[in-house]
N, C-alpha and C positions, 0 to 999 in steps of 0.2 A: 243735577243730575249724573252721578257719576256714572261711565262704561255697564256696570256691574247693577249698578239701579237700572240700567234700561233695560239688560237683558232680564229681570227679573219682572219686570213690568209688560215683557213682551212674552214671554212664558205663561205667564198668565191669560195675554190674551191672545195667545194659541190656541193653548186649552180650555178655552174657553169656546171658542169656535168654534175647533173641530165635535166639542161638548154639544155643541149645539144642533149639529148637522146631525150626531148620532142620535141625537133626542127625538131627532122629527120622524127618525125611520122605529123608534122602537117599540116591542108590541106590535109590526105594521107586517105588510106584506117583503118578506127579505127572500134572493138568493143569495145561496149558503155553500160555498164550497170547503174540500177540502184541503191540507197539502204534507204535511208529512205522516199524517195516521190518520184514523175514523174520528177522533177526537179532537185535532189541530185544525181549528174550521177557521175559516177567511167571508166575509161577506161583499156585497158592495161598498155597502155601506164605511168597512175599515177605509177602503181604497178613498172613498170620495172623501173621507172623515183627513186623512191623512196629508191628503194635498189641497185642503182645505186649512188645515193646520202651516203647510210649509208656506202655502199664499203668504199667510202671516208673518208669517219669519222676516220671508224675502222682502217684502213692505219696509223691515228695521233694518236688517242685515242679508241683503242679496249675495253676497259674496263669502256666509260661511257653511262650512260644510255640516250636512243632514245627516244623521245615521235612524233610518226608522224598521219597522219590523217589515211594508209593504212594498212592493214592489221593488224598480232601480237605487233607492235609497241605498247607502254605507251600511255594512252591518254591523261595522267595530268601530269604536272612535277613537281619533287621530290623535295621539301621543301628545301631539303641535299644534297650537292655535286654537282658534275658536272653533264648537262646533254646537251644536244640539241632537240631542235624542230624544226622540217620540215612541208614543203607542196611541197610534188612535185610539184604537179599541181596547183597551188591559180588562183580559173577560170576555173574551167573546162568546164563547160556547152561553154562560150568564144570559148575556145581550139577545143569543139567540134564543134560548130556554125562554127568556120575558123574565127573567130574575133582577132586578137592581143593584144588583154589587159589580156594574164597572165603570171604563173612564179612563180620561184621556189624558196622558203623561204627557208634561213638556218640560225636557231638563234643559238648560242653559250649560254648558263646559269651555272652559279653560284650560289648556295644556293637559289633556287628559281628566281634569280633575273637575268635579261639578260645582260650581257656583249659587248656581239658584233652581229651583224647581216646583212646578202645579202640578196637584194631582185635582182634575175634578170628575168629580160624582156626580152627574147631575141629573139622575131617575134617586139619588139620596138626600140629593139641595146642600151637597158640602163643598167644599172646593178648599184644599191645603196648599199652602204656599211655603217653601224653605227660600230664606235667603243668606245673606253671612251675617243676621242680626236675631235668629231667630228661626220657629215654624208655628206656621196660625193655619189656624180652623175657621173659615166663613170670617177671619177676619182677629179673632182674640187668639190670644198667646198658647199655645198650649208644649207639655212636657212628657217626657217617657215616665209610665207606670212607679209610683214611691213604691212598690209592692217590695215586701227580702222574701218572703215564705217562698218556695219553688211549690210549693202543696196548692198554692193560691193566683198558683199561675194558668192566662190563658197561652198555651203554644200552639204557634200556627206552622207547621207542615207544610209549604209553598210548592216545593217540588222535590219529589223521593225519587223519579224514574233516571232509565237508564243503567240500574244494577238488576241485579238477580230477587225473582220474588222474594227465598228469604234473608234476602240483606234488606228490601224494602219494608217486610214485617216484623224484621227486629228494630228495625227504628222506630219504626210507631210504638214496641212493645215497651222499648228502652226508653221513649219520652213518654207515655204514658205509665210509665214506673216512677220515673220521677218527678212530674209536675203534673196541678191538678186535673187541666183540660185540657183535651186537643182536639180543633178545631180548622176545617177547613173550607174557603172561599170563592176558591177559583177564579182571585184575580190580586195578582202578586201587588199591585200598585194602593188598592185599599185596602188590606193586608198588612203592608209595612206603612202606608202611613195611620194606621192604627194604633203600631206601634208607637208609634213618632208623636200622636193624639194621647197615650197611655190606655187607651183601651185595652190593647193585647202587652201583653207583657214577651214575647218573642217572635219571630220567623224565623226557619230556618231552610234551607235548600243544600240537598247534599250531591244536586247534579248542577251541571253547568249549565246558567241561566244567559237570555241575552242581557246587553244594555239597557235596550228598552223598559227591559221588565224591573230592572234592579236599581238602574241609576240613582235615578229621581228618587227613590224609595229609601236609597243609605243615604243618602241628605237630610232628607228631612229627619232623619230618627237623630245623624247625629248631629244635627243644629239644635234635635228638644232634649238633645241632654244622652244619649242613647249610645250603646253602642257595635259597631257592625264588623267582622271580621273572616276570613275565611274559615275553613275548615283550619287551618292547622293553627289560629287565632291569632294570625296575621289581620296584619291593615286590610280591610277590603278596598279592592279596587276593579275598575270595571272588567278586568280581564282574569280575574280571581277565579279560584277551583272554587264553588262553594260558594254559601251565603249563612252567616250566623248575625242575625241583629237582635238585639234586647236592650231592657231594658240599663242588665251594664248587672244589675244583683246576685246572678245566676250564670255568668256564662261561662263560667266554668265548665258548670253541669250539664248546661246546652253542647260543651263539644265535644263532654263526654258521651252523650250519650247518640251524639252522630257519628261516633265511634274514632275519631281522628285523634282522641286525646285520655287517658288513660289515669 
């Protein structure tokens, strides 16, 4: 087994461990706190799940850097050396509300580039895994959608915050005028995994997003044959400005809709 294979295997086991812990608390009594705003929630389960993920990673790679959402984990992906990017509960607001669209994401990174990723959505019984050989859903290979007509596309605006209200509504309007279906799920990794799996055609974020919300999903889409860029159409990285992810068939129209390309 190669080093990358070991990391891919551990990403799955760590994500499964965190997701199992979180599932035990799902729709139970929760102590909920806010972080940066009224809708930016965190629970004791988020912290416990992150601890469980870290414990699992440490069993295999005790010296690797860990980037994570909660507590004292690093907040930026190192450009050199091995690291792990984790989100213990992506979609905490859904989790708190008793909605099933949430999950645990674990991504193995080498020198700033993802090499393996796992997203476990336990309340949906779905596990997405991507390594260097493709993307799989529950063990079966998946690919991005083969739709080519933008009027048949389902597009998700993951995050359009940190902009004026008129810019926000203009972006939603631009997407709605070009594409057939606009929806939002409240969980970035479930959304990006669905693009990789062909259930959705595209996802966009015009505001800066944290690496734990994006790195694994971007890797899955690329390994499934899709395209992931920043708002200017350049190859997306963990520190890029915004994110535009698609099956590749109407990527230029997506860039135009988010207002950075004419």
